[in-house]
N, C-alpha and C positions, 0 to 999 in steps of 0.2 A: 389452505396450508398454513400451519403455524410455524413461526420462527422460534428456534430454541433460545432460551435465555443463556447468557454467558455463564461459563462454568464458575467463574469467580469474579468478584468485583473488588477493586482496590478500596481500601478503607481510607477515607479522607480525614485528615486531622489538621490541627493548626500548623504543624510543620510537616512537610511531605518527607517521604523516605529518601527521595533524591537529595534534598537539602541536608538531612541527617547524615548522609553518606560522606559529605564534605567535612573534613576535620574542623574547619573554622566554625561552621554552623553548629556542628555537634558540640563543640566546646562551649559556645555561647548558650546553646539550649540547656545543657546539663548544669551550667553555672547559674542560669536563671531559675531552673527547677530546684536546685539545691538551696539557693538563697530564699526562695519562696517557702519551701518546706521548713527550713530552719526558722524563718520568721513566724510562720503560723504556729509551729510547735512551741516556740518560746512564748508566744502570746497566750497559749493555753496552759502550758506546763509550768511557767515561771511562778504564777500565783500559788500553785500547789507546792512547788519547791520552797517558796518563801514561807508559807504557812508551816510546813513540816520542819524546816531548818530553824525558824525563829523559836520554836518550842524547845530546841536544843541549847539555846543560849541562856545565860544568866539574866535576871531582870535588869541589872545595870548595863550589860552589853546590849540588850534589846532597846533600852531607853537612850542609848548614846546618840548624839546629834549626827554622827557620821555612820550610816548603816554599813554593815559588813555583808558581803555576798556569801562568805563562808564563815561559820561559827569559829571563833578563836579556840574554844574548847567545847567538847560535847558533853552535855549533861542530860541524863534521862530522868532527872528528878521531877520535872514538870509533868511528864506523862504519867509517872507513878502517882504523883499527888492529885492530878486531875481524875485519875481512875478511882482513887480511894477517898480523898478528902472531899472532892466535889460530888462524889457518889455517881460518877458517870456510868458505872456498871449497872445500877438499877435503871437509870433512864435509857441506857442502851438496850436492856432486856425489854423494857416497856415498848420501845420503838420496834424491836424485832417482833414482838407479839402483835402490835397493831398492824405492821406491814404484812405479816403472814395471814392474819385473819382477813384483812382487807383484800389481799390477793385472792384468797379462796372464795370469798363472797362475790367479788367483782368478776372473776372468771366464770363462776357458776351462772350468774345472772346474765352476763353479756353473751356467753355461748348459747344459752337457751333462747335469748331474745333474737340473736342473729340467725340461729337455725330456724326458728319459727318464721321469721320474716323472709328468709331465703327459700326454704323448702316446703313449709306447711301452707304458705300463702293465706294468712287469715283475712277475714273481712276487715276492710279499712286498713290493711297492712301498709299500703303506700302512704296513707295519710299519717299513720303513726310514725313511720320511718321519717317522713318529712318533718314532723314535729320534733323528733329527736335531733335531726340535723339542724333545725332552726335554733335549738338550744345552744348550739356551738357558737352562734352569733352573739350571744349575750356575754357581757364581761362577768368574770367570776365574782367581782365585788358586788354586782347587782343582786346576786343570789344569796349573799351572806345573811341578810336580815330574815327573809322567808325561811331559809334553811335553819337558822338558829331558833326561830319561833316554832318550827316543826319538831325539832329534837327536844326542845324544852317542854313541849306539851304535845306528845304524839297524838295525831287525830284518831278518834274513835276509842283508842285504848287509854288515852290521857296518862301516858307515862312520861316521866322526866328522864331523858337519856343523857343529860349532862354528867360529865365526869365518869362516863362509862365508855367502853370500846365501841358500842353501837353508835355513839354520836359521830365516830369517824367512819365506821363501816357502812352504815345505811346510806348516807348522802352520796357516797362514791360508788354504790353498787352498780347502778346503771350508767355506764360511761358511753356517751353518744359516739365518741371517736372510735372506741374499741368495737362497738357494735357495727359501725360502718365498715371498719377494716375486716372484721370477721364475716360480715355478710358478703362483701365483695369476694372474699376467698371461697366461701361456701357456694356462691353462684357458679364458680368454675368447676365444682365437683360434678361429674356426669350423672344425670338422673338415672341412667341405666344401673349404676351401682346400687342406688337406693331401691330401685324396683327389684333388683335381684335379691337384695336382703329381705324385702317384703315378701317375695315369693317363697323364700326359705322360712318364713314364719317369724321374722324379727319385727318387733314392735317399733314404734317411732323412737322411743327412748333407747332401745337396743341398737337401732340403726345409728343413732347419734353417738353412742358410746363405743360401738365396735367397728363402725365404718368411717364416720365423719371425723371423729377426733383423732384417730391414728393418722389420717391423711393431713390433718391440720397442725401437726407438730411444729413446723417452722413459724407459722403465724401465731400459734399459741405461746411460743417462746417469746416472741416480740411483745405480745400483749402482757404477758406475765412480768417481763422486765419493766415495761411502762407502769404497770400497776404498783410494783414494789418500789420503784424509784419515786413515783408520785406520792405514795404514802410516806416514804422515808423523808423526803425533803420538804413536805408541806409544813408550813409554819403558821399562817394566819388563822386557818380554821381550827387546828388544835389549840392555839392560843385562846380562842373564844370559848371552846367547849370543855377544855380540861383545865379548870381552875385549881384543882387539888394538886399541890406540888408533888405528891407521891405518885401520881398517875400521869404526869406529863411526859411528852416525848423528849427526845434528846435536844432537838432544836429549840423547843420552848424552854426547857430547863436551862440551857446555856444562856438564852436571852435573859431569863429571870435572874440568874446568878450574876450576869454582867451588870445589871441595874440594881442589884441589892445593896444594902448599906454595908455589908461585909466586903472588905477590900480583897479582891481576888487578883493575884499577880497576873500580869498580862501574858507571860509565857505559859502559865497554867491554863488560862482561858484558850489560848491558841492551841495548846495541846488537846484540849477538849474538842475544839473544832476539827483538828486533824483526825481524831478518833472517829468523829461523826462522819467525816468524808471518806474514810478508808473503805468501809464496806461497799459503797457504791462504785468506787474505783475498781476494786477487786471484782465486783460483779460484772462490770463492763469488760474487763480484761479477759475473763473466763468465757463470756457469752457474746463477744463481739461478732463472731462468725454467725451465730444464730440470729443476731439483730439484723445484720446485712442480708442474710439468707431469707429471713422472714419478710423483710421490707421489699425484697425483689421477687418474692414468690408469686408466680403468675398462674397461668392456666394449667390444668391437668389434662393431658391428652389420653383419651380412652376410646 
């Protein structure tokens, strides 16, 4: 005879429901919670506020010994000058182009690799996957020299990819972390769905496109955001492979302008930094639910 499990179990937390029912404990709990939330929010949001508001000040107000929390007067001239005189618009479009191309190539390669390792079970697949995970243990700086030598003289083809988008796209095509996340998700897809598609006459590619990818939208959204953000904020690698000023990304161009002999007003430079940060902030605000949903995506029940 088996004993039935209890219908419901109480959820244990740091503060019990009985203690929260008391006015004194409840007041202390919400006071601590509010203070902690405000403290962490200020630590993350104040630098963004300072950056955006500093560009609204005049250069003299910005250079004052006593900083002001609120601008005495609002001036949008720095944003206008940064967009036009610093040619931020061209570097902004360059970065959009690099991020879009890098996202497409990275998603295509990573999805195919993860699908093959998860469902096709190739020979030495486990060894290949272990080698990919082992590459995550290497610091990124250790790969700069071999990667640079590779793109400067592509093996077999002997092509120089410097100052081309391929110098950014190809080294980031196979991302070991993305492949790991995708493979773990693909492992949760029931094999019966793939067998049913094969019985209906679907090829391996058709199964991937029509069955696997529609079920993988949450994790694909997360991988896509990681790919775009990684390409957008990357600085060191574009600095090495994009020496042509007309083809540089926004972060590299701002660094070059800040160290050039031409004096750029500090408010104008900060305005350029604000413009560079704005797209990623907007991207997170629009897709934060997809990020959380994709990271918590678990098994599929079938």
